[in-house]
C-alpha positions as CSV (number, residue, x, y, z in Angstrom):
1,M,-0.1,0.0,-0.3
2,P,1.2,3.5,-1.0
3,R,2.3,5.6,2.3
4,F,1.4,9.5,2.1
5,Y,2.7,11.4,4.7
6,V,1.3,14.7,5.2
7,T,1.8,18.1,7.9
8,T,0.8,21.5,8.6
9,A,3.5,24.3,9.2
10,I,3.6,24.7,12.9
11,P,2.2,27.8,14.5
12,Y,4.0,30.2,16.6
13,V,2.2,30.0,19.9
14,N,2.6,33.6,21.0
15,A,-1.3,33.7,21.1
16,R,-4.4,31.1,21.0
17,P,-5.2,29.7,17.8
18,H,-7.2,31.5,14.7
19,L,-9.6,30.5,11.7
20,G,-6.5,30.5,9.0
21,F,-4.5,27.9,11.0
22,A,-7.8,26.2,11.5
23,L,-7.9,26.1,7.2
24,E,-4.5,24.2,7.0
25,A,-5.4,22.2,9.6
26,V,-8.7,21.1,8.0
27,Q,-7.0,21.0,4.7
28,A,-4.4,18.4,5.8
29,D,-6.9,16.4,7.6
30,V,-8.9,16.0,4.0
31,L,-6.0,15.0,2.5
32,A,-4.9,12.6,5.2
33,R,-8.9,11.0,5.2
34,H,-9.1,11.2,1.4
35,H,-5.7,8.3,1.2
36,R,-7.0,6.7,3.8
37,L,-10.5,5.9,2.3
38,R,-8.9,4.8,-0.7
39,G,-6.5,2.3,1.6
40,D,-3.1,4.4,1.6
41,R,-1.3,3.8,5.0
42,V,-1.3,7.7,6.1
43,R,1.0,9.6,8.6
44,F,-0.6,13.0,9.4
45,L,1.7,15.6,11.7
46,T,0.5,18.7,13.1
47,G,2.0,20.8,16.3
48,T,3.2,24.2,17.7
49,D,6.4,25.9,17.0
50,D,7.5,27.0,20.7
51,N,10.9,28.2,20.2
52,S,10.5,32.0,18.6
53,L,11.3,35.1,19.7
54,K,7.8,35.9,19.3
55,N,6.7,33.7,21.9
56,V,9.5,35.2,24.5
57,L,8.0,38.9,23.8
58,A,4.0,37.9,24.4
59,A,5.3,36.0,27.8
60,Q,6.9,39.4,28.7
61,A,3.8,41.3,28.1
62,E,1.6,39.0,30.4
63,G,4.0,38.9,32.8
64,L,4.7,35.3,32.2
65,S,7.6,32.8,31.7
66,T,8.1,31.9,28.5
67,A,7.7,28.1,29.6
68,E,4.1,29.0,30.8
69,L,2.8,31.3,28.1
70,V,3.9,28.2,25.5
71,D,2.8,25.7,27.4
72,R,-1.0,27.7,27.5
73,N,-0.8,28.3,24.0
74,A,0.7,24.7,22.7
75,E,-2.3,23.1,24.8
76,A,-5.0,25.2,22.9
77,F,-3.6,23.9,19.5
78,A,-3.7,20.4,20.4
79,A,-7.5,20.5,21.6
80,L,-8.0,21.7,18.5
81,R,-8.4,17.9,17.4
82,E,-11.9,17.4,18.6
83,P,-13.8,20.9,17.8
84,L,-12.3,20.7,14.5
85,A,-12.4,16.9,14.3
86,L,-8.5,16.3,12.9
87,S,-7.6,12.9,12.6
88,S,-4.1,13.5,13.1
89,T,-1.3,10.9,14.2
90,D,1.4,12.7,15.9
91,F,1.5,16.4,17.2
92,I,5.1,18.0,18.1
93,R,6.2,20.3,20.2
94,T,9.4,21.8,19.4
95,S,10.1,22.8,23.3
96,R,8.7,20.1,24.9
97,D,9.3,16.9,22.6
98,T,12.3,14.8,22.9
99,R,12.7,13.8,19.5
100,H,12.8,17.4,18.4
101,R,16.4,18.3,19.8
102,V,18.1,15.7,18.3
103,G,16.9,16.0,15.1
104,V,17.6,19.6,15.2
105,E,21.2,18.9,16.2
106,R,21.6,16.2,13.8
107,L,20.6,18.0,11.2
108,W,23.1,20.7,11.9
109,R,26.0,18.6,11.8
110,D,25.1,16.8,8.5
111,C,24.8,20.2,6.9
112,E,28.2,21.4,8.6
113,Q,30.0,18.3,7.1
114,S,28.7,19.3,3.8
115,G,30.3,22.2,4.1
116,D,27.2,24.6,4.2
117,I,27.8,26.4,7.6
118,Y,29.9,29.4,8.4
119,R,29.9,32.1,10.8
120,K,30.1,35.8,10.1
121,R,29.4,39.0,11.3
122,Y,25.9,40.5,9.8
123,E,23.8,43.7,9.8
124,G,20.1,43.6,8.0
125,L,16.5,44.5,9.0
126,Y,14.7,41.8,10.9
127,C,11.0,41.5,11.4
128,V,10.3,39.8,14.9
129,G,6.8,38.9,13.6
130,C,8.2,37.0,10.3
131,E,11.2,36.1,12.2
132,Q,13.8,36.6,9.0
133,F,15.7,39.3,7.8
134,Y,14.5,41.3,4.7
135,R,16.7,43.1,2.4
136,P,15.7,46.7,1.6
137,A,14.3,45.7,-1.4
138,E,11.8,43.3,-0.5
139,L,10.1,46.0,1.7
140,P,7.4,48.1,0.3
141,G,7.5,51.8,1.7
142,G,10.5,50.4,4.0
143,K,7.2,48.2,6.2
144,C,7.5,44.2,6.3
145,P,4.5,43.0,3.5
146,E,3.4,40.4,6.2
147,H,2.8,42.7,9.1
148,G,2.9,46.3,7.3
149,V,5.6,47.1,10.4
150,E,9.3,48.9,9.8
151,P,11.8,45.7,10.3
152,R,14.3,46.5,13.2
153,P,18.0,46.6,12.3
154,V,20.3,43.9,13.6
155,A,24.0,43.3,13.7
156,E,25.5,40.7,15.2
157,E,27.7,37.1,14.4
158,N,25.3,34.4,13.8
159,W,25.7,31.2,11.6
160,F,24.6,31.0,8.2
161,F,23.5,28.5,5.8
162,R,25.3,28.5,2.4
163,L,21.5,28.9,0.5
164,S,23.1,30.0,-2.7
165,R,25.1,27.2,-3.5
166,Y,21.6,25.4,-4.4
167,T,20.1,27.8,-6.4
168,E,20.6,26.2,-9.8
169,R,19.5,22.3,-8.3
170,L,16.3,23.7,-6.7
171,H,15.0,25.7,-9.6
172,E,15.9,22.8,-11.7
173,L,13.6,20.5,-9.0
174,I,10.6,22.8,-9.0
175,S,10.7,23.6,-12.9
176,G,10.8,19.9,-13.3
177,G,8.1,18.7,-10.8
178,E,10.3,16.6,-9.1
179,L,9.5,19.1,-5.9
180,R,5.8,19.8,-6.9
181,V,4.5,23.5,-5.8
182,E,0.9,24.0,-5.8
183,P,-1.0,25.8,-7.2
184,T,0.9,27.0,-10.3
185,A,1.2,30.3,-9.2
186,R,2.6,30.0,-6.6
187,R,5.2,27.7,-7.8
188,D,5.7,31.0,-10.8
189,E,6.4,32.8,-7.8
190,V,8.7,30.4,-5.8
191,L,10.7,30.3,-9.4
192,A,10.6,33.9,-9.7
193,F,12.8,34.2,-6.5
194,I,14.7,32.0,-7.1
195,R,15.6,33.4,-10.1
196,A,16.6,37.0,-8.6
197,G,19.6,34.8,-7.0
198,L,19.6,32.9,-3.5
199,H,21.4,34.5,-0.7
200,D,23.0,32.5,1.9
201,F,20.4,33.0,5.2
202,S,21.3,33.4,8.8
203,I,20.4,29.9,10.9
204,S,21.5,31.3,14.7
205,R,21.1,34.0,17.0
206,S,22.8,35.1,19.7
207,T,21.2,33.7,23.4
208,A,21.4,37.0,24.9
209,R,19.0,38.1,21.8
210,A,16.9,34.9,22.4
211,R,16.6,35.9,26.1
212,G,18.0,32.2,26.2
213,W,15.0,30.4,24.8
214,G,15.8,28.0,22.0
215,I,17.9,25.0,21.2
216,P,21.8,25.8,21.9
217,V,23.4,25.5,18.2
218,P,25.7,22.4,18.5
219,G,29.1,23.2,20.0
220,D,28.7,26.5,20.3
221,P,26.1,27.5,23.7
222,D,26.4,31.0,23.0
223,Q,24.3,30.9,20.4
224,V,20.5,29.5,19.8
225,V,19.2,27.8,16.4
226,H,17.3,30.2,14.9
227,V,13.6,29.6,14.9
228,W,13.1,28.7,11.3
229,W,15.7,26.2,10.9
230,D,14.4,24.8,14.1
231,A,10.6,24.5,13.2
232,L,11.5,23.0,9.8
233,A,13.4,20.6,11.1
234,N,10.1,18.9,12.6
235,Y,9.0,17.5,9.8
236,I,11.6,14.5,10.1
237,S,12.6,15.1,14.0
238,S,9.3,13.7,14.5
239,L,10.0,10.7,12.4
240,G,13.3,9.7,14.6
241,Y,15.6,11.5,11.9
242,G,18.1,12.3,15.3
243,T,18.2,8.8,16.1
244,D,17.6,6.9,13.1
245,G,14.6,5.7,14.0
246,P,12.4,3.3,11.8
247,H,9.6,5.7,11.2
248,Y,12.1,8.2,9.6
249,R,12.9,5.3,7.2
250,R,9.5,4.2,6.8
251,W,7.7,7.4,6.5
252,W,10.2,10.1,4.8
253,V,12.9,8.4,3.2
254,E,11.1,4.9,1.4
255,G,7.6,7.2,1.6
256,D,5.3,7.5,-1.5
257,R,4.4,11.3,-0.4
258,R,6.1,13.8,1.5
259,V,3.5,16.4,1.6
260,H,3.8,19.8,3.1
261,V,0.4,21.8,3.8
262,V,1.5,25.7,4.2
263,G,0.1,29.2,4.0
264,K,1.5,31.4,1.2
265,G,3.3,33.8,3.8
266,V,5.8,30.7,4.5
267,A,6.0,29.0,1.1
268,R,9.4,30.2,0.5
269,F,10.7,29.1,3.3
270,H,9.2,25.1,2.5
271,A,9.6,25.5,-1.1
272,V,12.9,26.9,-1.3
273,H,14.9,27.1,2.4
274,W,13.9,23.6,3.9
275,P,14.6,21.4,0.5
276,A,18.2,23.2,0.2
277,M,19.0,21.9,3.7
278,L,17.8,18.6,2.9
279,L,20.1,18.7,-0.5
280,S,23.1,20.2,1.9
281,A,21.9,16.8,4.5
282,G,21.9,14.1,1.8
283,A,18.2,13.4,3.1
284,P,14.8,13.1,0.3
285,L,13.1,16.0,-0.5
286,P,9.9,16.5,0.4
287,T,7.6,15.8,-3.1
288,D,4.6,18.0,-2.9
289,V,4.5,21.6,-1.2
290,L,0.7,22.8,-1.3
291,V,0.0,26.2,-0.8
292,H,-3.2,27.9,0.6
293,D,-3.6,31.6,1.0
294,Y,-5.3,33.5,3.5
295,L,-8.7,34.0,5.1
296,T,-9.2,37.9,5.8
297,T,-12.3,39.7,7.9
298,D,-13.0,43.0,6.1
299,G,-10.2,42.3,3.6
300,H,-7.3,42.5,6.4
301,K,-5.9,39.1,6.7
302,I,-6.7,37.7,9.9
303,S,-3.8,37.0,12.3
304,K,-2.9,36.9,16.1
305,S,-1.3,39.9,16.0
306,A,-3.7,41.7,14.7
307,G,-6.9,41.1,16.9
308,N,-9.1,40.0,13.9
309,A,-9.0,36.3,14.7
310,D,-11.6,34.1,15.4
311,D,-11.3,31.2,18.0
312,P,-12.1,28.1,15.7
313,A,-13.1,25.7,18.8
314,Q,-15.5,28.7,20.0
315,L,-16.9,28.8,16.4
316,A,-17.0,25.1,16.6
317,H,-19.3,25.3,19.8
318,R,-21.4,28.0,18.8
319,Y,-22.6,26.2,15.3
320,G,-20.8,22.7,14.8
321,T,-17.8,21.3,13.6
322,D,-19.8,20.2,10.2
323,A,-20.6,24.1,9.4
324,V,-16.8,25.2,10.0
325,R,-15.2,22.6,7.9
326,W,-17.8,23.4,5.2
327,W,-17.5,27.0,4.8
328,L,-13.7,26.2,4.9
329,L,-13.8,23.5,2.4
330,R,-16.6,25.5,0.2
331,E,-15.8,28.9,0.4
332,V,-11.6,29.4,0.0
333,P,-10.5,29.2,-3.4
334,R,-7.7,27.5,-5.0
335,V,-5.9,30.7,-5.2
336,G,-7.0,34.0,-3.8
337,D,-8.0,35.4,0.1
338,A,-11.3,34.9,1.3
339,D,-13.2,36.8,3.5
340,F,-14.7,35.1,6.4
341,T,-17.8,36.1,8.2
342,S,-20.1,34.4,10.5
343,A,-22.9,35.4,8.5
344,R,-21.4,33.7,5.4
345,L,-20.7,30.0,7.3
346,V,-24.4,30.3,8.4
347,A,-26.0,30.5,5.4
348,R,-23.5,28.5,3.9
349,A,-24.5,26.0,6.4
350,N,-28.4,26.5,6.3
351,E,-28.4,26.5,2.4
352,E,-26.3,23.2,1.8
353,L,-26.3,21.1,4.9
354,A,-29.7,22.0,6.4
355,N,-31.5,22.2,3.6
356,G,-30.2,20.6,0.9
357,L,-27.8,17.4,2.4
358,G,-29.6,17.0,5.4
359,N,-33.5,17.5,4.2
360,L,-32.2,15.1,1.3
361,V,-31.3,11.9,3.6
362,N,-34.1,12.9,5.5
363,R,-36.8,12.7,3.0
364,V,-35.3,9.2,1.7
365,V,-35.3,7.7,5.1
366,V,-39.1,8.9,5.8
367,M,-40.3,7.7,2.6
368,V,-38.7,4.3,3.0
369,H,-40.5,3.9,6.4
370,R,-43.6,5.5,4.7
371,Y,-43.7,3.0,1.5
372,R,-41.7,0.0,2.6
373,E,-42.2,-0.1,6.3
374,G,-38.4,0.8,6.7
375,R,-37.2,-2.3,4.4
376,P,-35.0,-1.1,1.7
377,P,-36.6,-2.3,-1.6
378,A,-34.4,-5.4,-3.1
379,V,-34.0,-4.5,-6.7
380,A,-30.8,-3.6,-8.4
381,P,-30.1,0.1,-8.6
382,E,-30.4,1.7,-12.1
383,Q,-26.9,2.4,-13.9
384,A,-28.1,4.9,-16.0
385,G,-29.0,8.5,-15.6
386,E,-27.7,11.7,-14.1
387,L,-27.8,10.5,-10.3
388,P,-26.5,7.1,-10.9
389,A,-23.6,8.7,-12.8
390,A,-23.0,11.2,-10.1
391,C,-22.8,8.7,-7.6
392,R,-20.3,6.7,-9.9
393,E,-17.8,9.5,-11.1
394,A,-17.4,10.9,-7.3
395,P,-14.9,9.0,-6.6
396,E,-12.1,9.8,-9.2
397,L,-13.4,13.5,-9.1
398,V,-12.7,14.1,-5.8
399,H,-9.3,12.2,-6.0
400,E,-8.4,14.3,-9.1
401,A,-9.5,17.4,-7.3
402,L,-7.5,16.9,-4.2
403,T,-4.6,15.7,-6.2
404,A,-4.5,19.4,-7.6
405,F,-4.8,21.1,-4.0
406,D,-8.8,22.1,-5.4
407,F,-11.0,21.7,-2.4
408,R,-13.7,23.9,-4.3
409,S,-13.6,21.5,-7.0
410,A,-13.8,18.0,-4.6
411,T,-16.7,19.4,-2.5
412,S,-18.5,20.2,-5.9
413,A,-18.0,16.5,-7.3
414,V,-19.8,15.3,-3.9
415,W,-22.2,18.1,-4.1
416,R,-23.2,16.9,-7.3
417,I,-24.7,13.9,-5.8
418,V,-27.2,16.1,-3.4
419,E,-28.3,18.3,-6.8
420,E,-29.3,15.3,-8.6
421,A,-30.4,13.2,-5.8
422,N,-33.2,15.8,-4.9
423,R,-33.9,16.6,-9.0
424,H,-34.7,13.0,-9.1
425,V,-36.8,13.4,-6.1
426,E,-38.6,16.4,-8.0
427,R,-38.8,14.3,-11.1
428,E,-39.9,11.3,-9.9
429,R,-42.4,12.4,-7.8
430,P,-42.6,9.1,-5.4
431,W,-45.5,10.3,-3.2
432,E,-47.6,10.0,-6.6
433,L,-46.1,6.6,-7.1
434,A,-47.1,5.7,-3.8
435,R,-50.5,6.7,-4.4
436,A,-50.8,5.1,-7.5
437,E,-49.4,1.9,-6.3
438,R,-52.4,1.7,-3.2
439,A,-54.7,2.2,-6.3
440,G,-53.9,-1.1,-7.6
441,D,-51.5,0.1,-10.6
442,R,-48.1,-2.4,-10.2
443,A,-46.2,-0.8,-12.5
444,A,-45.9,2.2,-10.1
445,G,-45.1,0.0,-7.3
446,R,-41.9,-1.3,-9.2
447,R,-40.9,2.3,-10.4
448,L,-41.3,3.2,-6.6
449,D,-39.0,0.3,-5.6
450,A,-36.3,1.6,-8.3
451,V,-36.9,5.5,-7.5
452,L,-36.4,4.7,-3.4
453,A,-33.0,1.9,-4.3
454,A,-31.5,4.8,-6.4
455,L,-32.1,7.6,-4.1
456,L,-30.7,5.2,-1.3
457,T,-28.1,4.5,-2.9
458,A,-27.2,7.9,-3.3
459,C,-27.6,8.5,0.1
460,R,-25.1,5.5,1.0
461,A,-22.5,7.0,-1.6
462,L,-22.8,10.6,0.2
463,A,-21.8,9.0,3.5
464,V,-18.6,7.7,1.9
465,Q,-17.8,10.5,-0.1
466,L,-18.4,12.9,2.6
467,T,-16.4,11.0,5.4
468,P,-12.8,13.2,4.3
469,F,-14.8,16.6,4.1
470,L,-17.5,15.8,7.0
471,P,-16.2,12.8,8.7
472,V,-19.1,13.8,11.6
473,L,-22.0,14.4,9.7
474,A,-21.0,11.5,7.2
475,A,-20.9,9.1,10.1
476,R,-24.5,10.2,10.9
477,I,-25.6,9.9,7.7
478,A,-24.1,6.3,7.0
479,E,-26.0,5.3,10.9
480,Q,-29.2,6.4,9.2
481,C,-29.0,4.3,5.7
482,V,-27.7,1.3,7.2
483,T,-29.8,-1.7,7.3
484,L,-30.5,-3.4,10.4
485,S,-32.8,-6.6,11.2
486,D,-34.3,-5.6,7.7
487,S,-35.1,-2.0,8.2
488,L,-33.6,1.5,8.3
489,A,-33.3,3.6,11.4
490,Q,-35.6,5.6,12.5
491,P,-35.2,8.9,10.8
492,R,-34.3,11.7,12.7
493,V,-33.2,15.5,12.0
494,L,-29.4,15.1,11.0
495,V,-28.5,18.9,10.4
496,R,-30.5,21.6,12.4
497,R,-30.5,25.5,10.6
498,L,-28.4,27.4,12.2
């Protein structure tokens, strides 16, 4: 069976989670569940980026120790598993997990042995929000393009990684598709960045400037490993890279797909810096870097620092897991930002989940009980027509869309079943067939059996095809449509209007 390893980026824990990270976590979860449904072996990693100066400064602002703030907020990220129905198989914390430090140290030494780590004095403009240096040409109006603030001048002696050495190789890997970056617009941006010339980058900070928080540089306790080097290593440190653990070979070296799901703001680190580090260490590269755009509120990026972030756990508590996941998967385009409001979430849930899907399943189960005493008709489902075609074609259409990292198209392939089933009800009018059957029309009775069988088959197909997207609701649909003791369960409301 193919091995599919999927990860999210690990977020800073300077504050509680926001909906932007929920988007990434749900997208990765859909991919993990989809590949399990296809029979693949799947490992799904998420976690938290604890070793950041942002976390140190946030703790100071709250009057807490860094460890106290990091522990508190990391727990909030770990706790998203239930409200978002995440099926992650591993969760790593870079400040607490014993696997991580040895992996970071091993990666450092491997790159050092390749001659790609050296020390020099550096002066530059540093954005704490991004945790990176910027060149003046990268700062429109002198401000960070992500955070809209002026980076601070920093001068110190640090360790550097020889990124420039890998310019041609990275361009070749990405342009040739060996390292796949999706969507195409994001791949083109990465290629343009590489063509403009790659510069070596700083991979350490003085222990004093890091306030003593972080992993010490091997052999140099006066420096700590920079947060980006530290964070990127989690994808293999979690697999036991530092100790040659069996998971590293199983999932990274011998895995079929190694997939990173990340936001566009960190695409450069995952598609350029991280592959270069792996090339230096002699390790396999990721196979896919899948990049999503941002969620916004009133046109402004949702972020912890902007103070415009909705708590995804609270949204799920208020509106339900299904409603939150469905909005994220149906509304967010493959390319381009999506503006979030609670009203849009409610409208989408009411129109599609309650009125469309929930009403369909309820009508079908009620009709089977009303017209056939709850016993599904023992007739073979029809193969011709739009409804059977929608059920038959959905699995491959979903797979093609998710392979292209297109969640809108994937959910549309499933939603076509709902639309065709509702059209089938209105076209066939089973209540009229039932009335004719009671009047002695046997042909109407046979047609009613065929109609109910087709609709029940469609509902069962929805229970399967919706599993990656809405696992909670899909399980409820399956319970309604399963036959126990020759009869369906009693009908109940699956989705209530918000």
